[in-house]
N, C-alpha and C positions, 0 to 999 in steps of 0.2 A: 259311717264313719267316713267311708271313700268319699262321699259326699263334699263332706265338712272338709276333708283335705284336698281337696280339688279347688274349692273353694277361697283356702288360706296359698295354696300355690298360685291362683291367678291376680291372688291381692300381691302376691309376694313380686310377680312377675311385672306387675305395674308400678309397683313402688323402685322397682330396680328400672325399669323406661327412664320412669321421672327424674329419678336422681345422673341416671346418665344424661339424658336432655341437658339439663341445668349445666352437669358439668361440660359437657360438648361447648354449648353458649359460652361459658368463662375461659374455657380453653382459648374459642375464636377470638374472643376480644383479645386475649393477652398475645396473639398474633396481629394485633391491627392489620384484618381484613376490612376491605372496604364495604361499605354497606350499598346497598341495592338499590339503583336508581333508574330512569328513565331515560330511554336514548335520547328524548330532546332537552333532559337536564343537565346531561352529559357537556351537551351543545353550546348550553347557555358559558357554562361555566366553563369550558374552554377558551368562548368567543369573549366575554368578560374578564379575561386574564392576560391583559398584554404583559405582566412581567415575565410571563412566560417565552416571549418574542425576544430573540437576541439580534441587535445592531452588527454584531462583530461582522459579519461579511459586508456590510456596505464600510465599516471604519476601516479593515484591512485592504479593501479596494482604494478608496480616497485619501486615507492619511500620508499616504508616499506624496501625493501632489499638494500637500497643507505645505505652505511656508513660513518661516517666521520672519518678521520686518523690523528689524532695528533701526532706529533713528537718531541722529547725534546732531547738535549744534553747539554753539557756544553763544552764551548772553553777555555782553555788555553793560557795566551800570556803573554808577559813582556812587561813590562813600556818602551815605542819608545824611551825614555830617556837615558835608558841604554846604548847605546852606545855612547852617546856625553859623559854620566861621566866618560864611560871607557877610554879616549881619553888618549893618554900616558900622556899629559899638566897636566891632572887632575890626573892621578895615580901618579903622582911624589909629590902631597900636601896630598892624601887622601888616596893612597894604590887601591887595587882592591875593587869596589865596588860592591857585587853579586846583581844580575838583580833580581826586585820584580815580582812577578809572581801575574796574575791579570785571573780572571775568569768570565765569562761571557754566561751566561744560554740563548739559541737559542731555537725556537719553532719555528713551521711550521703546515700546514694543508694542507692534501690530502683529497681523496675522496676514495671509492673502494664499491664492491659491494658482495651478497651472493650469491653466486653459489653452487649447489647440484652436488657431484660427489658418486657415489657408496652407496646412500643415504645416504651421511653425509655431513654434511655446510660446506664449507671454503667461505675466502675473498678472491677474484681476485683483487691484486691493483697493481700499478707501483713500481718497486725497488727501483727509486730516492726518492718515497715516504717514505722511510723504511731506507735504506742501510746505513743510517749515523747515525740514531736514537742510543740514548742510553735509551730511552723509549720510549714507544708506547700508547696511550690511544685511545679505539676505541667506539662513540659513536654511536647507533642504531637509526634508526627513532623515536622510541618509549621512547626515553632517558634514555635507560638501558647501562652503561658504563661498560668496560671491561679493564684492566690492568695488568702489572705484569704479576702474575700465572696465571690469568686468560684465558691469550690467548698464544697462541704457533707460532713461525713463523717457518711453515714450510720450506720455501726454499725459493731462491732467483734465477734468472737467468738474472746477466748484461746484456748479449748479447742481448738478446728481452725485457730488460726494467720491467718485470715480476718479481713480485712477490706472493706467498701465506701461506694467516694465517687460524689460527683456532682456534676457540672460544672454551674455554673449559665451555662446557655448555648443560644439556640434554633438554634443551628448544628447541621446535621446531621454527626453524628460517626461518624467509619468504625470498622467494630467486625469483632468474630470471632465468628465460627459454634463453638457448642458439639459437641463430639462426645460419646462416652461411653466408658467405661472396659472396660462389657461388651464390645464389638466391638476391643480393643484386646489383642494377643498378646503375650508373649513372643518378641524377636527382630525384632518391628516397626520401620520406621526412623521416628523421631522428631526434631523441629526444637525447639531453644530461643533465643529471641529474649529480648535484653536488654539491660542496660547495667552488666556488668562492671567494676568499677575504676575508671568515670566513661566507657568506651568507650561512647558512644553506638549502639545500632543493632547489637550483635555478633549472630551468627549460630553457633550450632554445630549437628550434627549426630549421632545415635548412635543407640543402639537400643534397647530398652525389655528391660532386664535382668530385673527382676521385675515380678508385683504384690501390693498386701498385705503390704509390708514393714512390720514392727514389731516392738522392742525393739533401737532402734538409740539411742546416745546423743543424743539431740538436746535440745530442751529440755524443762522438766518440766510435766506435765500437758497435755501435747498427746496429743490422739485420732492414732494410727499407724495408717495403713491407705496407705501410700505406694507410689507409682510410683516404682521404682529404673531409672534410667536411666545408659548412660555418656556419652552427650550432656555437653559441657563444662560445668558450672553454676558462676559463681565470685560472690564478694561481688559485690553490685550486680543479681546475678538475680533476686534473691529478687522473688516475687511478679512475674514476666515468663510469658508462656502457654508450655505445652509443646503442639507442633502435629502431630498425624499425618498421614501423609503426604496424606489430602487437604486439608489447611490448617486444620481443624478442631482447637479447643483440648481439649487430654484432660486436661491439668494446670498448676497452678498450682505452679513451680518455688519450693520454697521453703528447703531445706537441702541442705547437702553433708558431705564426709567431708573435712576437710581437708588441705592437704599440712603438710612442713615451714615452707613460706613461706606459708602461708594461702591457697594456691590448690586447683584441682583434681585431685584423684586420678582419675579417672575411676568417682567413685561418685555422682551427685544424687539426689535425692529430691524428687517431687512431690506435691500434693494432688489427689487424682482430682476432674476437673470435676464427675460427680455430686454429690460430697458440697458440691464448692463451691457450685455451683447452689442446694442446699437452703438453705446457707447464707444466701446472698445474697437470696434469696425468704422468708426469715426475716427478715432484717435489713431488708429492704426494708418487708414489712408490719407489723412488730411489735418495731422498733428495738432488739431481742436473740434472743437463742438459749436457750431451755431445753431444758434437755436431762435424759434420763430416768436414774434412779436408783436400784441397789438395795439398796444400805447392807450390803455386807460388805468384809470385809479377806480379800486374796487371796494366793495363791501358785503357781508353777508346781509341775507333776508333775513327782516325782523316781522314781527306782527303789525305795527305800525305800516310800512312800509307795505305789506300786502295789502291792508287794508285800503289804506290813500290810492292805491293802484288797482283795487279791486282786482290782485294776483290771487289765485285761491290753492298755490302749490306754497312748499317750505322748501324749494330747493332752489336753485339757480345764484348767480351774481347780480347784486347789483351794481350798475356804472354810475358812480358819483360825479368823474369827470372825464371829460375825453380829451387826449392830449393833443396839440393842435399839430395840423401836418403828417399826423400817426396813421398808420393804417388803419385803423379804426376811424378815423376824422374822416378819412378818402373815402370811406366804404358807406360813409353817412349816421355812423353810430352814434346816437344821442345821450349824454348825462342823465340819468332817469330809465333809460331802458334797463329790462331785465334778460341777460344774457341765459337763456335754457339748454341751448345744446350746441355741439360741436359738430359738423358732419353725421348727424341723426345720434351723437351719443350724449345721454342726457349729464346734465353741468348738476354736481350736488352739491357744491361750495367754491368759495372764492379759490385754496387749494386747487381743486382739481379742477377748475379753470385754467387756472396757472400754469398746471401739469399738462392736459390738454393741446393747450397751444404751443409749449417750451419743450412738448415731444415733437412740433412737427419743424420743418426746415424754413428758413427765409424765403421767400418767394412763392411759396406754395399759397394757392389759394384753398380758404376753406369754407364751408357753407355755416352759418351761425343764426341761429334762431333765436329771435329775441321776442320779448311782450313788452310791446306797444300801445299806449291810447285802448287798452282794454284786448288787443287782438295779437295774434303771433304772426312774427314779421320773418322773412328769411333774407339775410344779407350773405353777399358773397365778398370774403377780406383776403387781398392779396397780404401775406404777414411780411412783415420786415424784419430787421435782426434782432434779438433781444439784447440791451446793451448790459454791461456788468462792472462793478465800481473800478475797475480801471479805465474804462471806457470814459466814466462819467467823469473823471478824474483829468483824462487827455493823457492816459499812459498807456504803454504797448508792454508786451511780454511779461506782464505782471510785475513791474519794477517798481519803485514805491516814489513819492512824491518829497522830496527834498530830504531823500533819507528814511521818512516816515513809511511805518507799513498802518495803515487808517481802514476803519472799519466805521460803520453808524452807529452813531451814540447811545443806541437803544437795541444792538446787537446783544447776542446772549452772552457771548464774552464782557462786552463793556459793563451788565449791569452787575457784575460781580464787583466791581468798584465804585456800585451808586451808594451816594452816603442817602439817609433817610429821606423820602420828599424829594429825590429828585426825579425830572422828566424825562432823563434819557437825551436830549437835546446836544446837540454837538458834534463831533467827530472825536472818534476813540483811536488814542496813539496805541497800537499795538505792539511793532516793536521798534526802535530806532538804531539805523546804523551806525556806529561810533565815527568813521571816517566818511561823514555827510555833512550839510551843514548843518541842518538839525541837530547830529549828532554832538558837532562841536560848537552848537550853542548850548547845549547840556537841555535840552527837550527830553523829559523823564517817560519811559514807558510807561503805558499803563496810568495815564491821564487822557484830559478830556480838552480839546483845542474848542474854547466858546466864543473866541474874536481875534479879527485881525486888525493891525493898525499900520498905514505908513503915513507918515509925515502928520498931515490936520483929518486924513479921511479914515474914519472907525466902520468895521461891519461887524456885526454880530454873524455868528458861523452857528447855524439849528442842525445843519444836514450838509449832506455828500452835496447837494446841489449848490448850496452858498460857497462851500469851500472851491466848488469846481469854476465858478465866474469869479471870486478873486485870485482864484490862479492865475486867470486870464487877464485881469485887472491889472494886477501887483507884482511889480519886478522886487527883488531883492537889494536892498534891505528891508525887513519889515519886523513888527512887533507881534508876538503872537502871544492872545490872552489864553491863560491854561488855568484850570480846575485840575489839582493833582488832588491823590490819597490823602484825606484826612478833611477835602473840602476848601482848603487853602487856596487863594487864586493868585498866581505868579503871571509876569510878563517877560518873556523873552527875547531877544532880537536875536532874528537869524540873519547871516551876512553869507556871502560865497565862500 
């Protein structure tokens, strides 16, 4: 009897223990207690959870030095009905009807940031943020505002798309410390601060997608050596800082690959800060940036060139032609040579070679390695000074010709006005000053100059070089042949 009681008691205790165990498990689950994990599993989870990383300290430190830059200008244009009422049919009844001028104010917004150089504070931004402005307004993070005589445009460098501004104030300004692209790796975190779409102080974060990017469809004649990032960069971010994880600026946000609505696709580009600081220093000291010039016409390496020259590499830049009297000509470079290195730096492609040469100063001697007749040779070249658009037109200090601001007909801005099948030959009229020979003659903006005529002599204008020659040969009055929006041709007489 006692033995059976003992067995029943043991079974009862076991059942109670089992029930208690399950009750304990259910209770623990209700309190969301963490599961057991190995130490190495915890480390992987922490490393692979970047969402727990906060960029707040970087933003708090850098934001006071980020500024907004508002540009303003007035566009003067004629009524679109002017040509209609100046038709010969209407002139028979009403005579010449003078065209009526209209004015329209244009505003845009960009970004910039304050950086110290030799104990003084300057604002670094993009050239395209300031280049068309008749008035600039700069607003600081603390809502202070500078315009007119309170600021000075120290200088611009269209080739690098950079500009430097100085605020005329004795106050100490917050600034950002420059870093270096040399210490920046693909995959590193970066932060962009700016004013996209007028949304002041917007912060975005991403990683470095690539370094040394070139050959991308941006503005013409821009030196390309970009940092690519997926940090969201939108219109209005231009000129703002790209910061590393230490809060140092590593790039100047400059361009995007736009989406269907003009916004960001996760592909943005920034000018390396090392290059930007060199430009800033030169603009402060000299007021302009003079760049090295080789004097060659280049093309990319392709399979047929490689086979015909017994060239085994797919990198380098092929010389199509050498300009007579240029530094390259004087050094003995020839058409058909392939440039493979500049001062022992490998040449990746045409854009890379242009950057390597343009980043040097006129008069510097560079060692250029070429491939010729199946062998490598080294040639020393004393660089000249790179010409720009205004020099090709015989124009100084950024002025225009006959009151017209001109671009190559195949430039990015001109392409917007091409008709289907257009070749892009000609010279694009970007802007026209109303009180100028071109303005008084009625030459419309966004048109294409395709020819110049004086008396019985007529010259086709295919590019800037053609126009430069005509400028030297022809004096006013002249007839300018134009292709305007819609593909219509016009001939307009320009007089003094």
